[in-house]
C-alpha positions in Angstrom: 14.6 -3.3 -19.4 11.0 -3.0 -20.6 10.7 0.8 -20.8 7.7 0.7 -18.5 7.7 2.4 -15.1 7.4 0.2 -12.0 4.3 0.2 -9.8 5.3 -0.9 -6.3 2.2 -2.1 -4.5 2.8 -2.0 -0.7 0.1 -3.8 1.1 -0.7 -5.4 4.4 -3.2 -5.2 7.2 -3.6 -2.1 9.3 -0.7 -1.6 11.7 1.7 -3.7 9.6 4.0 -0.8 8.8 3.1 -0.3 5.2 2.9 3.5 5.1 6.3 3.9 6.8 7.8 1.3 4.4 6.2 2.9 1.3 7.6 6.3 2.1 11.1 4.8 2.8 10.9 3.0 -0.6 9.8 6.3 -2.3 12.8 8.2 -0.8 15.2 5.4 -1.7 14.0 5.0 -5.2 13.3 8.7 -5.8 9.6 8.4 -6.8 6.2 9.5 -5.6 4.2 7.6 -3.0 0.4 7.5 -3.5 -1.3 6.6 -0.2 -5.0 5.8 0.0 -5.1 6.8 3.6 -3.4 10.1 2.9 -5.9 10.9 0.1 -8.7 10.1 2.6 -7.2 12.3 5.2 -7.1 15.2 2.8 -10.7 14.6 1.9 -11.7 14.4 5.6 -9.9 17.7 6.3 -12.1 19.3 3.6 -15.3 17.7 5.0 -16.5 19.5 8.2 -18.1 17.1 10.7 -16.8 14.0 9.1 -16.9 10.9 11.3 -14.9 7.8 10.3 -16.6 4.4 10.1 -16.0 1.3 8.1 -17.2 1.8 4.5 -18.0 5.5 5.2 -18.7 7.7 2.1 -15.1 9.1 2.0 -13.7 5.6 1.9 -15.5 4.8 -1.3 -14.7 8.3 -2.8 -11.0 7.7 -2.3 -10.9 4.6 -4.6 -11.4 6.4 -8.0 -9.1 9.2 -6.9 -6.4 6.7 -5.9 -6.6 4.7 -9.2 -6.9 7.8 -11.4 -3.8 9.3 -9.8 -1.9 6.0 -10.3 -3.1 5.8 -13.9 -2.0 9.4 -14.6 1.5 8.9 -13.1 2.1 5.5 -14.8 0.8 6.8 -18.2 3.4 9.6 -17.9 6.1 7.0 -17.3 6.6 7.7 -13.6 7.6 4.8 -11.3 5.3 5.0 -8.3 4.8 3.5 -4.9 1.1 2.7 -4.1 0.2 2.1 -0.5 -3.1 0.8 0.9 -4.5 -2.2 2.8 -5.0 -3.9 -0.6 -7.4 -6.7 -0.1 -7.9 -9.0 -3.1 -11.6 -8.8 -3.7 -11.8 -5.0 -3.4 -8.5 -3.9 -5.0 -7.6 -6.4 -7.7 -10.2 -4.9 -10.1 -8.5 -1.5 -9.8 -5.0 -2.9 -10.1 -5.5 -5.3 -13.1 -6.1 -2.4 -15.6 -2.8 -0.9 -14.6 -0.8 -4.0 -15.5 -0.2 -2.9 -19.2 1.1 0.5 -18.0 3.8 -0.8 -15.5 5.8 -3.5 -14.1 4.0 -4.5 -10.9 5.8 -5.6 -7.8 3.9 -6.4 -4.7 5.3 -6.0 -1.2 3.3 -7.7 1.5 4.0 -6.3 5.0 3.3 -8.4 8.0 3.8 -8.2 11.7 2.7 -10.0 14.8 -1.0 -9.2 15.5 -0.2 -7.8 19.0 2.3 -5.3 17.4 -0.3 -4.3 14.8 -2.9 -3.8 17.6 -0.4 -1.7 19.6 0.4 0.5 16.5 -3.2 1.0 15.7 -4.0 2.0 19.3 -1.1 4.6 19.3 -2.1 6.3 16.0 -5.8 7.2 16.3 -6.6 9.3 13.2 -9.8 11.1 12.7 -10.2 10.1 9.1 -10.0 6.3 9.8 -11.8 3.8 11.9 -8.6 2.1 13.0 -10.0 0.5 16.1 -12.6 -1.4 14.0 -10.3 -3.5 11.9 -9.5 -7.2 12.3 -6.0 -8.4 11.2 -7.1 -12.1 11.0 -9.8 -11.1 8.4 -7.3 -9.5 6.1 -7.3 -11.0 2.6 -4.0 -10.5 0.8 -3.9 -9.2 -2.8 -3.2 -12.0 -5.2 -1.7 -11.0 -8.6 0.5 -13.1 -10.8 3.4 -10.7 -10.3 6.7 -10.7 -8.3 6.0 -10.5 -4.6 8.1 -10.0 -1.5 7.1 -10.5 2.1 8.5 -8.0 4.6 8.4 -8.4 8.4 8.1 -4.9 9.9 8.2 -6.0 13.6 11.5 -4.4 14.3 12.9 -2.6 11.2 12.6 -4.5 8.0 13.3 -8.1 7.3 14.6 -8.3 4.6 16.3 -4.9 5.0 15.5 -1.8 3.0 18.4 -2.4 0.7 17.1 -5.8 -0.3 13.5 -4.4 -0.7 14.9 -1.7 -3.1 16.8 -4.4 -5.0 13.5 -6.3 -5.3 11.7 -3.1 -6.6 14.5 -2.6 -9.1 14.2 -6.2 -10.3 17.5 -7.3 -8.9 16.2 -9.9 -6.5 13.8 -12.7 -6.9 10.5 -12.6 -5.0 10.1 -14.7 -1.9 7.7 -17.4 -1.3 4.3 -16.4 0.0 3.6 -16.8 3.6 
């Protein structure tokens, strides 16, 4: 035991089931979930006339709020689940400074592209430009920390119990896909 909290980074392309899995992990572990999309949704709610687009002003404003909230929780010793479509080039610079504050564990969600497209089509959210994402263009986060791939096509593979064991450090990480 290191005495450090755990930062569970749940990532994957849009429609891969990461938000649902992140909240399931948070409930199972008993810790908060910080979702980049939920922060942006709160900002959009407070911004009359906001229209979502790739790289819109609210998207960029969410990043410092997201990382400041993670830093606050981890500095207080709180194990936390962080959920976003973490792409390496954009997100690693924000995650690297958190490494001394926590044990990082990355969970990469994946799903068949047709399932992801169906999910995105079903969930249209005013704060997000969901229909303008490309799953094949997604660049996975790459950190030298334990990592687990989870297929969310139909439930979770491995199952939620195995995912929680991974979060708790009781299971070795899987190979990268």
